[in-house]
C-alpha positions as CSV (number, residue, x, y, z in Angstrom):
1,M,-0.1,0.0,0.0
2,R,2.7,2.4,0.9
3,T,4.4,1.7,-2.6
4,Q,1.1,2.2,-4.3
5,M,0.8,5.6,-2.7
6,I,4.3,6.5,-3.6
7,I,3.6,5.6,-7.2
8,T,0.4,7.6,-7.3
9,L,1.9,10.7,-5.8
10,S,4.7,10.5,-8.2
11,L,2.3,10.2,-11.0
12,A,0.5,13.0,-9.8
13,A,3.6,15.1,-9.3
14,I,4.7,14.4,-12.9
15,A,1.2,15.2,-14.3
16,M,1.2,18.5,-12.5
17,P,1.4,21.4,-14.9
18,G,3.6,23.6,-12.8
19,C,6.4,21.1,-12.3
20,I,9.8,22.5,-13.0
21,A,11.2,19.2,-14.3
22,N,8.6,19.1,-16.9
23,E,9.0,22.7,-18.0
24,I,12.8,22.0,-18.2
25,R,12.2,18.9,-20.3
26,D,9.8,20.6,-22.6
27,G,12.2,23.6,-23.1
28,L,15.1,21.1,-23.9
29,N,13.0,19.3,-26.3
30,L,12.1,22.7,-27.9
31,A,15.6,23.8,-28.1
32,N,16.8,20.5,-29.7
33,E,14.2,20.9,-32.3
34,N,15.2,24.2,-33.0
35,M,18.7,23.1,-33.3
36,V,17.7,20.6,-35.9
37,N,15.9,22.9,-37.8
38,I,18.9,25.4,-37.8
39,N,21.3,22.4,-38.8
40,E,19.1,21.5,-41.8
41,S,18.9,25.2,-42.7
42,I,22.7,25.4,-42.5
43,N,23.2,22.2,-44.7
44,R,20.9,23.7,-47.2
45,V,23.0,27.0,-47.4
46,E,26.1,25.1,-47.5
47,L,24.7,23.1,-50.5
48,Q,23.5,26.2,-52.2
49,L,26.7,28.1,-51.9
50,S,28.8,24.9,-53.0
51,N,26.7,25.0,-56.0
52,I,27.0,28.6,-56.7
53,Q,30.8,28.5,-56.2
54,E,31.0,25.5,-58.6
55,T,29.0,27.5,-61.2
56,Q,30.9,30.6,-60.9
57,L,34.2,28.6,-60.9
58,A,33.1,27.2,-64.2
59,E,32.1,30.4,-65.6
60,L,35.6,32.0,-64.6
61,Q,37.4,29.2,-66.1
62,I,35.6,29.6,-69.3
63,K,36.1,33.2,-69.4
64,L,39.8,32.9,-68.5
65,E,40.3,30.4,-71.6
66,K,38.6,33.1,-73.8
67,I,40.9,35.9,-72.5
68,S,43.9,33.5,-73.0
69,T,43.1,33.0,-76.5
70,I,42.5,36.7,-77.1
71,D,45.8,37.4,-75.6
72,Q,47.6,34.8,-77.9
73,S,45.7,36.7,-80.7
74,I,46.9,40.0,-79.8
75,A,50.3,38.8,-79.4
76,D,50.4,37.4,-82.8
77,V,48.9,40.6,-84.2
78,N,51.6,42.6,-82.6
79,E,54.5,40.2,-83.9
80,D,52.9,40.7,-87.5
81,L,52.7,44.5,-86.8
82,D,56.3,44.6,-85.8
83,G,57.3,43.1,-89.2
84,V,55.1,45.6,-91.0
85,Q,56.8,48.4,-89.1
86,I,60.4,47.3,-90.1
87,S,59.2,47.0,-93.6
88,L,57.4,50.4,-93.6
89,T,60.6,52.0,-92.1
90,R,62.8,50.5,-94.9
91,L,60.2,51.6,-97.4
92,D,60.6,55.1,-95.8
93,E,64.3,55.0,-96.2
94,H,64.1,53.8,-99.8
95,L,61.5,56.5,-100.7
96,A,63.8,59.3,-99.2
97,S,66.6,58.0,-101.1
98,L,64.8,57.8,-104.3
99,R,63.5,61.4,-103.7
100,K,67.2,62.4,-103.3
101,T,68.1,60.8,-106.5
102,L,65.3,62.5,-108.3
103,Q,66.2,66.0,-106.8
104,N,69.8,65.3,-108.0
105,I,68.6,64.7,-111.5
106,D,66.3,67.7,-111.2
107,S,69.5,69.8,-110.2
108,T,71.4,68.4,-113.1
109,I,68.7,68.4,-115.7
110,P,66.3,71.4,-114.7
111,F,63.8,71.2,-117.5
112,L,62.8,67.6,-116.6
113,S,61.5,68.4,-112.9
114,L,60.9,65.0,-111.8
115,A,60.9,65.7,-108.0
116,D,58.7,68.0,-105.9
117,D,60.3,71.1,-104.9
118,E,59.5,70.0,-101.3
119,E,62.5,68.4,-99.6
120,V,62.1,65.9,-97.0
121,T,64.8,66.4,-94.3
122,D,63.6,64.3,-91.4
123,V,64.1,60.6,-92.4
124,P,64.3,58.6,-89.2
125,E,67.3,56.6,-88.4
126,I,66.8,52.8,-88.1
127,G,68.1,50.9,-84.9
128,P,69.5,47.4,-85.0
129,D,65.9,46.0,-84.2
130,G,64.4,47.5,-87.3
131,N,62.5,50.3,-85.4
132,P,63.0,53.9,-86.0
133,I,65.1,55.9,-83.6
134,A,63.8,59.1,-82.0
135,P,66.0,62.1,-82.9
136,D,67.3,62.4,-79.1
137,D,68.1,58.6,-79.2
138,A,70.0,58.9,-82.6
139,A,72.1,61.7,-81.0
140,S,73.0,59.9,-77.9
141,E,74.0,56.9,-80.0
142,Q,76.2,58.9,-82.1
143,Q,77.8,60.3,-79.0
144,D,78.2,56.8,-77.6
145,T,79.9,55.6,-80.8
146,N,82.2,58.7,-80.7
147,K,83.6,57.9,-77.4
């Protein structure tokens, strides 16, 4: 009988709405449920971020390949233009020489008038790489060779 009474009182105590142990247990269960929900949300966000990063990485890789191709094309064009620049510089020299020849012919035979009266005096000098040398650079190179 005594055991029965203890069990009855225990059950009554547990069933009482104001029991602190029940409130703590309910609070812990609620906190646990919230933690599970938060963990699921974090996992979804991590998955979304991972997908976004993979997509952006793939897009950046494609853009990088395109830029690399463009850079190579520009380098090829620059090489071609360097060759054209050398050819144009040589042509300038040749035309200046031809102009001087025509002027010499004009001065020898005045009635022919093969050349224009306008004289070209600023023919650029050509460096060892085939590029024209600026007048300041040409003067410094002549000073260096005179030393």
